[in-house]
N, C-alpha and C positions, 0 to 999 in steps of 0.2 A: 279662273281668270279668262275673260273673253280673248279670243285671238284677234290680232290686228285685222282690220277690214281687208287689207291686201291679200291676206292668206288664202281666202277662198277663191280669189281671182285666178290663182295659179295652180289650183288643184287639178291633177291630171285627169283629163276627160270630163271636166265639169260641164254639166248640161242643165244646171239649175236645180232647185230643190225637188225632192221626189213628188211632192204634191202638185207641182206646176207642170201641166201637160200642154204640149203644142196644140193650139186650137185648130179645129177644122176650118173655121173662117175667122180670120184675125179681126174682122169687123164686128163680130158678135159681142153683144153686151151680156155680162153676167148680171142679170137684172137685180138680184138680191143684194148686190154691193152698192146700189145706187138709190138716190131719191126716187120716189115712185113716178114722178112725172118725166124723168129723163128718158128720151127716145133718140133713136138714130133716124134722121130724115132720109128721104130717097137718095139724096146726093151724098149721104154718109155723115153729114154734120150732126153733132149732138144738139138736141134742144132740151130745155128744162123749163117747166111751167109755160110752155108755148113759145119760149124765146130761144133764138139761135145763138149758140155760144160764140159764133163769129161776130155777131152784133154786140154781145157783151164785151168781147175783147176790144172791139173797135171803139166802143163808147167809154169803157171804164179802164181799159188797159189790162195788162197782165204783169205779174201774177195777180189773181183775185180769188178770194173765197166766194163761192156761189152757193147760196142757201135757198132751198125750196121751202118757202114759208108754210105752204099747206102741208107738206110732208112733215115738217117740224111740229106743227100744230096737231096733225093727225096722230103722230106717235105719242105726243103728250096726252091726247084724249084717250088713246088706247090704254095707256098705263092707268090713268085715272079710273076709267070705266072697268077695266079688268080687276083691279084691286078692290074697287067698291063692291063689285059683284061677288068676288071670292070671299070677302070678309064681311059681307053684309049681315048674314045670319049669325056670325060668330061674335062680332063686337060692334055692329052698326056701321061697318065700312072700314076704310083705311085712308090715311092721308099720304098723298104722293108729293114729295118735296123734289123739285128739280134741282139737281146739284149744279149750282151756278159756275163752279170751277171748270166744268167741261167747256162751256163758252157762255159768256154773259156780255150783253150790252143793253142799252136802254130798251130798244125794241124787243129783244128776246125776253127781257123781264116782263114787259107788257103782254107779250104773247102767252107766257106762262100763266100770268095772273088771269088773263081773259079766258084761258082754257080751264080755269078752276083748280090749278095746282098751287101748292105752297112753293116757297123758294128757300133753298139752303145756301147760305153765304159763309165764307171762311176768312174774310178780311174786312177792314174798314172800307176799302175801295169797293168791294163787291156790295157791301151794305149801302154805300152811297149810290150805286147804280140802282139798287132796288128802291131806295127812297125816291130818287129822281123819277123812276118809272111809275111811282104811285102805288107800289105794293104795300098794303096795310101791314103794320107791325106784327099783328097776331098771325100773319101768314108767312112769317120769316123765321128761320132758325139760324143761329150763329154758331159756326164750328171754328176749329183752329186749336192747335196745341200750345200756342203761346200768345193768347190775345192780350193786347195792351190795355191799360186802364182806359185810354181814350176810346178804343174800339168798344169795350164793354159799356162804357157810359153812353156812347152814341146809340148802341143797341137798346139799352134800357130806356133812353129818352124816346126812342121811336116805338117802344112798347112791343119788342119782339116776343114771339110766342114761346121761344125756348132758347136757352144757351146750353150748349153741350160742354160739360166740364171735362177737363183732360188731365188735371194734375191737382195735387193738394194745394199748391200755391194759388191755383186759380179759384179754388173754393173760397179762400179768404179774399181774393181779389174781387170776385163777383159780389160776395157778401158786403164787402166794404163799399163798393160802388153803389149797391142798392141802398145801403144805409145812408150814404151821402145824398142820394136823390130822393129818399123817402118812398121807395117802391119795394115790392117783393119780386125777386127775379125768378121766373120759371126755369127750371134746369133739368137736364138729363145727365146721367153719368155714363161716360163712354167706357165700355168694358172690353178688354182684350181677352178672348175666350180660348186662345191656344189653337185656333183652326187656321191652317195655312192653305189658302186657296190655290188651285192649280193655275198659277199665273207667274209672271216674271217676278223675281226676288224683290225688285224695288217697288212693286205695286201690290204685294201681299201684306196686308196690314193688320191681321189679327193674331199672328204668332207673337210670342213673348218678347223677342229681341227686336223691338222697334219703338219709335218715339210716341206712339199714340196710346192714350187711354190708361185705365187702371187694370192691372192683371188680376184675374180670378185667383191664380195660384198665390199662396202666401197670405191671402186675406186682404190684399190691397184694395180691391173693389169694395169689399165689405166695410173696410175702414173709411173709404170715401163716403159710403152711404151714411155711416154714423156721423161723420163730420158735417155733412150737409144738413142732417136732421137736427144738429145742434144750433142751427140758425133759422128757426121757424119764422122769425120776424122779417127776415130778409131773403131767404131762399125757400122756394116751393119745389120739392122734388117730385117731378112728374113721371119719371120712369128711367129706363135703362136704354143704352144705345150700343149696338154692335155692328161692326163693318168688317167683313172678312177679306176684302181684296177687290180686284178689278179684272175685267175680261173673263168673267165666270160664265160657264156654259151649261151648268146643271145646278140642281138645288141640293145636292148631297152635302155640301159644305154648310148650307144654311140649317140643315137638320141637326148637325152636331152643335153649331153655334146656338140655335134656339134651345136645345136641351140644356146647355150649360148656363145660358143667361137666364132661362126660366128657373133654374136651380137657385140663382141669386134672388130672383124675383120672389120666390117662395120663402127664402130665408128672411128677406126684409119683412114679409107679412108675419112670420112666426116670431121673430126677435123684436121687432119694433111696432107690431100691430098696425102696419101701414101697407095697404094694398095699392101698389103703384098703378096708375091708370093707363100708362103708355109704355110701348115697347117699339123701338126703332131698329129694324133689321138691316139698315144701310142700303147700299146699292151695289155697284160693281157688275151689273148685267152686261154681258159681252155683245159685241156686234161682229158682223162679217167684214173683215178687211180684204180677205182673199177667199179663194174657193176652199181653203182648208178649214174655215170657220163655219160653224153651224149653230147660231144662237137660237135660244128659245123665244117664242112669241110671248108678249106680255100676259096673255090669257093663260098660257101654260105655266109660266113662272108664278103668277098669282095663285092659281089653283094648287100647285105643288107646295108653295109656302103656306097657304091656308091649311092644307092638310097636315103639314108638319106642326104648325102652331097649335092647331086644335088637338092633335094627338098628345103633344107635350103638356098642354094645360089640363087635359082630361087625366093624364097620368098623375099630375100633381094635385088634382082636385081644386084648381083655382079657375076663376073666370078669365076669359081671354081679354087681355088688355087691348086698348086701341092701338092698332098697328100702323106704323109708317115705314115707308121705303124711300130711297133717294136715287132714282135713276138720273143720270146725266148724259153719259156717252150714248146710252141706248136711245135717247131722244135726239140729241144733237148730231151724233156722229154720222149716221147714214144720210142725213138731210142735206149735207154739204159736200161739194167737191171743189178741188183747187184747180184752176185753169192756168196753164203755163204756155209760154211760147218757146219753141225750140230755137236755140242759138247756134249750137254746133253738134255735129255727129261725127264720131270716129270709130274705127274698128280696132279692137285690141286682141292680139293673139293670145289665147289661153294655153294651148299646147300645139302639137304638130298639126292638129286637124281643126279644132274648134276655135271660134272667135266669139267675142262679145261686142255688141254695138253699144257704145257709150253715147247717150243722148243727154246733152246738157241744156238745161232750161234756165229761165230768167228769175228763178227763186232759189229755194234750197233749204238748208237747215235753219235759217232764220225764220221761215214760215212753217216748217215742220221739223221739229227737233226729235220727234219720237223714234225714227229709225236709228239715229245716233245714240239717243238716250236709253232706249229700251230694246234695241235690235228689232224694232217693229217692222212687220211686213205690210206692204201696200200693193195694190194693183193699179193699172192705168190703161188708157186707151187713146188712140189717135182720135182727135175730137172734131177736126175741121173738114174731113173728107172721107170718102171710102177709098180703100186701097185694094188692088188686085194682086199686090206683091205677096211673096211667101213670108210667113212669120220668121222673125229673127230674135234670138235671145238678146234682150237689151237690159241695160241698167240706166235708170234715169237719175241724173246727178244734178247738183245745183251749181251756182256760180261762186260759192265761197272758197276761200283759200284754205281748204281742209280736205284731206283725202277721204275722210269719213262723211263728207257732205253728200249723202246718198238719200234720195227720196223713195225710189222703188228699187230694191236690190235686184230682183229678177222678174222679168215680164216679157212675154212675146209681143213685139210690136211689128208692124209691117217693115219689111227690109228696105222700103223706099222712103222711110221717114226722113225728113229733111229740114234744114233751117227755115223758119217761118211757119212750120206746122204748129198746131195747138195740141197739147197733151192735157188730158183731164185725169185727175187722181181722186177716186171716190173715198168716202169715209173719213173726210178731214174736218168734220164739224166739231169734233170733241178734242180739246187740248191743243190743237194746232195753233189757232189764233191766241189761245190763252197762254201758251208756252212760247210764243214768238218773241223774237229779239231784234235788235238792230246790229247784229254781228256784221263786221266789216262796214258798218255805217250804211247798211242797206235798209231803206224805209220799209215799214210793214205794209202788206197789201190791204186793199179795202175788203169789206164784206158787202156783197151785192145780194140783196134779197129779190127773189123772183116769185111772182104770183099772178095768175090769170093774164099772162101775156105781157106783163109789165115788170121791168127790172128797175130797182132803185138802190142807192147806196144807203146802208144803215150804219156802217162805220167807214169813214173816209180813209183814203190812202194817206199814209204818212208822207211827208215831203222832206227834202233835204233841209228846208228852213226849220221844220219841226225838230230835227236832230240838232241843228246848230243853235237853236233857241235855248237849249239847256247849258251851253258852254258859257262860262263867266270869264270875261277878259280880265 
């Protein structure tokens, strides 16, 4: 059981986590945490895509998610090119599906499509965004552990390239929808392979005790294959799917997963005479939120996974199926930071000698729930000026009526941070806007895209009128 947030505050002699070191210069940027165009100007203000964050705050207000469009596009291209190269000689390349759940809006869906990626959606709402953005059906995959009939039918009408099956009920549900619409549904079977990624318990998704997929143990996945093959007129089994978790920093988990899922792939060929053409190894590639994180580059990931798949297929004596992967966080996460304005600053005594500076900003857990939900760590920096003050151990908190409303648990900020200053938190492109809420009836921030010296809104700020519009008198 996690300790209450207040517990660590009063630990005797607390100086922050062991990985957090006082900076030599509190103005220095840890560049690998930020979008590639983020710089600190001579006067100390951050710029992104050539735009000063003070101008962004003045024009669009705070808090705001600020996304570097070229950084997002560049990371998407890197994944596409790295996996195409690594798997080119093995199976003619690989398909990269951007995991829309990380962050999706109409503009992002268009960027993904323009960069040549496929798009993975996991709800009717995400599918609607993809359709609105003009993404062709064959380049869309539909996920989800409890898809409704309406969602399945909408996907089939749009001609999606694959539906990932997650339960026995869903096999019949998709077959029934395909029969009613007079189509054949292309499907993958999601397999849980018993691999627990080195990640938070709530985001490790391939061990047995969780809601996703068909377990390899006990023959559940094999039975799912048999049932799908019973519906040749309405279901076309394209392959198997495996996803082992999130925030993964090496390929060792994929090695075990590939070995086990290739075992089922081989069993299908032997028992049913069907050589499945596709294998999806999922996503979960990690990013750097703080200096403690060291993610692999797409080229390194792709090469490592290609070596694993080639080795397992050689051992089994089968051809390498068409591979697909599903990066989301690794593309969207580093491309975005959240810009806040400081409202209050106070000193809290931790013990007889140490204090912590509490810096309260104008957002909070409604725009970034991950620290409260996953105990996630973030970094931050003073964004509107340079400071000559000494660094002070700070905790950046939100405006919500919760003691757990913490955005950055521990960070060194200038000791002269004051109301009116701007604070920027990197790595907020994935899951922050997607998981956002209207808690305390606080409207959600806008998403501001920056490119070539121009900033524009791609998701507008919510208003109080938006919130009240849902109330029925």
